[in-house]
C-alpha positions, 0 to 999 in steps of 0.5 A: 835570558836577555828578554827575561831580564827586560821584564824582571828588572822593571818588575822588581823595581816597580814592585819595590816602589809599590811596596815602599808606598804601601808601607809609607802610607800605612805608617802615615795613616797610622799616625792619623788614626789617633788624631781622628779616633783617639785610639793609639796605634801600634806601629808594629806591622804583622808578618801577614801585612808584609807578606800580603804587601810583598805579594800585592806589590809583585802582582801590581808590578806584573800587571802593570808591565804586562798591560801598560809597560813599554816592553809589550807592543799594544794593539788596544788603547791605553784606557781600556788596558788601564781599566783591565789593570784596575779590575785585576788589581781590585781582584788582587786586593779582594783576595787579600781581603778574603785572607783576613777573614781566615787570619784575624789581625788588628788593623786589618781594615787600615791595611786594606784602606791603605792598599786601596789607596795605593791602587787608586793613586796608581790609577789617578796618576795614570789617568793624569799622565794619559790626559797630559800626554794626550794634551802634549801630543796634540800640541806637538802634532800641531807644531809638526804640521806647522813645521811640515807646512813651512818646508813645502 
């Protein structure tokens, strides 16, 4: 049970953050639509958008924790795991796209653009984090070498 809770709580928290990001980005994009196109935006969110947002958030959280989380020991490097995460997240977004062909709703394109932007944001932040940690890791490795040299 303890192992399960180590997965459930971080997944729940991450899914909530991704879902909040999706809804916030959708609202901001909706505010920009009238400025760009001149078409008024209806701020009601269709139920299917919320349902897909929840499912997409849960899938992204589970993929993130399974491929990039601290709970799993990883034998492969971070960048290939990040690439696999991006592909699987794109597949999840593609499945949401296919669902819109079955149930036509207004503003579906905007929702897909927002979902893609959130996934792209996660990827960009991950890449920036990877670059930052590599740079600081090299710096601290050099400090450690200097420190070990002074001990001898």
